[in-house]
N, C-alpha and C positions, 0 to 999 in steps of 0.2 A: 418525597424523594424515595425512589425504589432502588435500594442498593443489592446488588447480587455480585458475587465474585466473578471474575471473568475466567472461565474454566480453560480456555485455550492458553491464556498467558500463564497460569498456574502450571499447566501441563507443560508449556514450552520451558519456562524456567526451570522446572524440576528435572527436565530430561537433559538440559544443557549444564546442570550444575556437576555432572561428572560426564565429562565430553565423550561420546561414542567415537570409535574408531573411524567411522564413515557417517557423515552427516548429510542426510538428503532432505532434512526438515527445515534447514536455515533458509530464511526468506530473502536474504540480501547477499551481495558480494562480501567475500571474507574481508574482515576489518583490516584497514591499512594502518600505518604509523607516520610519525612526522618524517621519518627517513624517506617516505614516498614523495614528499614535496620536494621540488627541484626548482631553484636551489632551496635549501632548507632554510626557513624564515629566522633570521636574526634580528635581536633588538625587541621582540616583543615584551610588551609590558603587560602587568596584571590588570591594569584599569585603563578604560577608554570613555569617551563622551557617549554612552549607550543608554541612556536612561529609557529611550524609546527605540532603542536598537542602534546598531553602529550605522551611521548615514551612508558611508561608502558601500556597506554590504546591501542595504535597502535599495540604493540606487542600482546596483549590479543585478540583483534578483529582478527588480522592476523592468529594467531594460530588456532582460531576457524574455520576459513574459508578457512584454506589450502593455504594462501598466505604469501608473505613476508611483513615485516612491511612497506617498501617503496612502497606497492602497496595498501596502505590504506590511505585515506584521510578523517580527522575528519570534520564534518560539523554541521552547525545549523539545524539538523533535515534532514530527507530524501528529503524534498521538495528542500533544498539548494543543496543536493547532486545531484538530478536529475537536476536541474537548471544549475549547473556547468558542469555536464557531457554532456548535451544537447548543452551548449554553446561551449564546448571544442570539441565536435564531428561534428559540422556542420558549413556551409558556407551559406551565402544567396545564394538562388537558388537551394539549394540541395533539394532532395526529402527525406522525412522521412515517415515511415510507423509506425502507432500507431494502436494497438489492439482496437477492437470495439466490444460490449460496452466497454467503457473505463472511467476511472478516468479523469475528465475534464481537470485538470492542465497539465496532460501528452500530451493531444491532443493539448493544447494551446501553450506550450512551443517552439516547433519547428517553427511555425509561428512568435513568438516573435523575432526569429533570421533571419527572412526573407526566411524560408523554405517553401516549399509546403508540405501538409500533405495528406496522403492517408490511408484509414482504413485497418487493417489486420482483415478480418472477424473472429470472434469466434461465432460459431453458437450453440445455446441451444440444437438443435437436436443431435449435435455431443458431447455433454456434455461439451461445452465451451473449448474444447481442441483446440490445433494448430497443423496443420499438417506440418511437415518439408519441404516435397516436394512442397506443395502448396506455402509456404512461399518462398522457394528458386526461384521458377518459377516468384513469384510476384517480389521479389528483382531484378531478372534479367530483368524483362519486365520493371520496373519502373527506374532502375539505382539508387536505393535508397542507400544512404550511411549510414543510421541509421534505426533500427527497435526497437520500444519500446513496452515492454509487462510488465505485472505484474505476479508475481508468489508467493502466490496463486493469482488468478484472482480477481481483484476488478472491478466489484461488486459482482461477483458469490461466491468467495471463494474457486472455484476449483484449485486443486494443480497439477503442472506438476512435474514428478519425474526427477532426475538427468540425466537419458538416453534421455528423451525427451528434456530437455534443451540442452545437448550436441548436439543432432541432429539439433535443431533450430539453434544453433550457427554454425554449420558446414555448414547449408544451407545458412547463411547470409555470413560468411566468404569466401565461395567459389566465391561470387561476390563482394568482398571487401567492405562488409557492416558490421558495427558493431551491436551487440545486446546488449540493455540496459535492464536489468531485475531488476525491482524494487521488493525487497524481504521483504517488510516491514512487512507481515503477516506470512513469512515462518516458523517461530518458532512454530506456532500452529499445524504444521503437522510433525510427527516424521520423521526425515531424516538426512542424513549425510551432513552437511553445507560445509564440505571441499570436497565433491566428484567431483566439477567441478572448484576446486580452480585454477588449472593450466591453466585454459582456459583464465584467465584474461591477461595473457601475450600475447594473441592473439587479438581476436576482440570481447571481453566481458567485459562489465562493470556492477557491481551489486551494488545496492543501498540498504539501511535499516536504521533502528534507534531503540532506545529504547522504543519508543512510543507505538505502537499498541498491541504488546504483553507483554513486560515487564511492562507497565503501567507508565513509566517516562517521559510522554510527555513534563511537564513544564521544564525539563532539556534542551530541544531543542538539543538533541545530537544524531546525524546521522552519516553515512559514505558512502564512495564510495569505491569500490575495482576495480582496474583497473592496467594496466601495470604501472611500475614505471615511465616510460616516460610520459604517460597519466596523471598519478597522479601530476607529476611536472608541467604539463601545467595547470591543475586545480587549483593547488596552486597559480600559478601566476594571473590566472583570479580573484581568491579568494582575491588576494591583493587589487583589485579595489573594492570590495564589503565589506568586514569587516576586512581585515588584518589578524586577527586571531580570533579563537573562545574563549569564556570566559574560563578562566583557572579552576574557581570554578566549572563550569558545567563539565569539563572534570574529575576534581579530584572525584566529586560525581559520575559521570558516571563510573569511574574506580570501586568505591565501589559498585554500583549497578551490574556491570559486574561480580565481584567476588561472587555475589549471584544469578547470572542469572539461574543457573539450578533450583533453588528454585522458583524462578518467573516464569519461563518457565512452570514448573511442574504445578504449581497452575493456570497458564492461561489456559493450555490444559485441566486440569480436569474441570474447570468452563466452557470452550467452548464446551467440550463433554457432561457435564451434561445439560446445556442449549440448546445445540443442539437436544438433545432427547425430550426436552420439545417442541420444534418448530416442530420435527418430529410428535409427537403425535398430535399436534395441526393441522398440515397439513393433517394428515390422516383423520381428520374428516371434511375437506372441500372439496368439488368438484369444488370450484371456483378458487383455487390457485394452481399452479404448479411450481416446481423448480428442479433444478438439485442439488442433495444432495452434499454438499462439504465435507462431511465425518468428517471434523475436522474444528476447528476455529470458528469465531464468526460472519461471514458475510452470509447473505442469500439473493438471488435475487429472488423475488416471481412474477411470471406472474400472473396478475389479469384477470381472463377470462371475456370476454364480456365488458372490460374497455380499450378503446383506448388511454385514457390519464388519468393517476393516480392522476393528481395535485388536482382534486376536492376532492378525496377520502383522500388524504394527509391534505388538508386544513380542512375537516371536522374532521378528528381524532384530529387534533391540537386543533381546537377551541371547539369541543364538548367534546372530552375526555381528552384532554390534553396529547396527544400521538404524539410523533414525528416520522415519518418515512420519508424517502428520495424518492421523486417522480423520477420514472426511467428516465424522460427526461433529467436529469442531467448526465446521463450515455449514451444517445442516444437511450433509450428503453422506451417510454411514457406509454407502456402497463404494466410496472412492477414497484415494488417498491423494494428498498433495505432496509433491516433491519440489525441492529447489536444487537447481544444477549450476549454482554460481561458483562452487569450489572448483579444484583442480580436475582436470580432465580424467586423470588416473582414479581420483576418489569417485568422481561420478561413474566411471566404468565399474569400479569394484562394488559400489552401491547397487548399482543395477543388477550386475551378476548375482548378487546375494538376494535381491528381490526375485530374480527369476528362479533361483534354487528353492527359495521359500515357497513360492506359488507351486512349484513342480512337486515338492513335499506334500502340499495339501491335497494333491490329486491321487496320491498313492492309497 
């Protein structure tokens, strides 16, 4: 086991322990409260029959994603889902491919289980897309048993449609490699979540949660979708970690799920509205480039003439009270990731400060 601290999470938790006035680093919608449920649930009990997850919640998630209830594992957030999936799918000495740029925990996980890690390059010049043929060739050369991607891509927010995911899955499956897709931001993009449902019976694992789009991160409720056999193995591994998820979390999660269409609609409208604010800002700058994610709340901005954005990020935080994520946490030190799921006023204020900080650097 090769343990190394996850520097991005240490950075993120440290910067949010004393909240900044303007947060352009948050990666999800602002947290909601029970008052956001309508009607507010009454009569909730502390316990429920959820040794293997609340059955009604399994069924609801399964129906939405086009899978069977026994192909769903309820977890403590998508991070736990990714952890259990990676543990289940790898053995020490395996080669695992992980997209790059990438969310650091996904890069660290395989090494934790004794695997070697190689990057799947996602190129900005190609719109951060992934080519199935290229991936298949890389899997064949490396003998990789697992490939890990995010959809939409974290940090850029670019989405891969169902046809592309199916082709990537086929490219992996042809060489006995499983494709793990973290879909935690997927609901920002209009799509049919069930379009690739049947593939989980082969070599596809999908993970997500109530956090990034629906805004209920404090519930710590996520899930993995995989074959029934794979889910059973992940259940067995989970018995070593936490035995079972909190029933009150799942009961509340079911109430959230019953209103998911409302929450998703609100999140998409905010993401699209704030995305237009970001687009107008970028149109006024010749020192920032990005690949437009079309939807969602993530933007990966390349800062021209700045090989390392850590100094810029520090300046924004200490002089303006604005938090952005230095691109080094994603393997691209020349960029910053911004999240624009906050209020429109906060997004405008943060971008104005970013513009002033960039202008100061030119003097």
